[in-house]
Residue, then its C-alpha position, 0 to 999 in steps of 0.5 A: x817866744x819873744x816875738x809872740x810875747x811882744x805881739x800879745x803885749x803890743x796888742x794889749x797895750x795899744x788896746x788899753x791906750x785906746x780905752x784910756x783915750x776914750x775915757x780921758x777924752x770924755x772927761x776933758x770934753x765934758x768938763x770943757x762943755x759944762x764950763x762953757x766959757x769962750x776960752x773953754x770952747x777954744x781949748x775944746x777944739x784943741x782937745x777934739x783934735x788931739x783925741x782924734x789924732x790919738x785914736x788914728x794913731x791907736x788904730x795904726x799901732x793896733x793894725x801893726x801889732x796884729x801883723x807881728x808873727x804868731x807861730x808860738x802859743x803861750x799857755x792857756x793857763x797863763x792867759x786865764x790867770x791874767x784874765x781872772x785877775x783882771x776880772x777880779x779887779x774890775x769886779x771890785x771896782x764896780x762893787x766900790x762904785x755901787x757902794x760909794x755912789x748911792x751913799x754919797x747920793x743919799x747924803x746929797x753931796x753930789x759934788x763929791x762924786x767926781x773925785x771919789x769915783x776918780x779915786x776908785x779908778x786910780x786905786x784900780x790902776x795899781x793892781x793892773x800895773x802888776x797884772x799887765x806888767x806896766x809900771x807907769x800904771x802905778x804913777x797913773x793910779x797915784x795921780x788919779x788919787x792925788x788930783x781929786x784929793x788935792x781938789x777937795x783939800x785945796x779948792x773951796x767947795x763954792x768955787x765956780x769955774x765958768x758955769x759949774x762948780x770947780x769940784x766937778x771939772x778940775x779933777x775930771x780935766x786933771x785925770x782926763x789929761x793923765x789918761x791921755x798922757x798915759x795912752x800916748x806913752x803906751x802907744x809910744x812903747x808899743x810902736x817901739x816894741x813893734x819896730x824892734x820885733x820887726x828888726x829882730x825878725x828880719 
């Protein structure tokens, strides 16, 4: 049973890491592009290289996880329960977006949208940490909330970074980096589990 549990968990963690890489990369790369300064373009090159490397690693880890033994099946009811909880969390997240974004847009305070959206994403990580048994998601969720809140409280609304307001890019870059680091930690845990599973099977 342990081998299959490790297989399913490894596939889930690696797939989740790939999603986090995509989300984090988009946030960081978009922010650097709109900042538009020469130094931002240099950092952009490094961000693209890091992202590409993490994507390659993710594919390698997922392929390795798929080759773990799968001779024992977990109960269908347990799988369905996890899936239902995940869908519920995502549904509430989408509902929050659909309520918050139009309200903020209607008031004309578009500069608040990146921070508020990231806080919603951060909150959704908290139940996912429990559903998927990934404690670091608690830390990820808290940072996704703390970084935007600190931005709104500590950075003047009028401050510009490069060619764009800081409120647009600071929380995006901060949370994007958190997403990439969370993904890297997930890939590390997954590879360790795969290695241990192979050793115990051998």
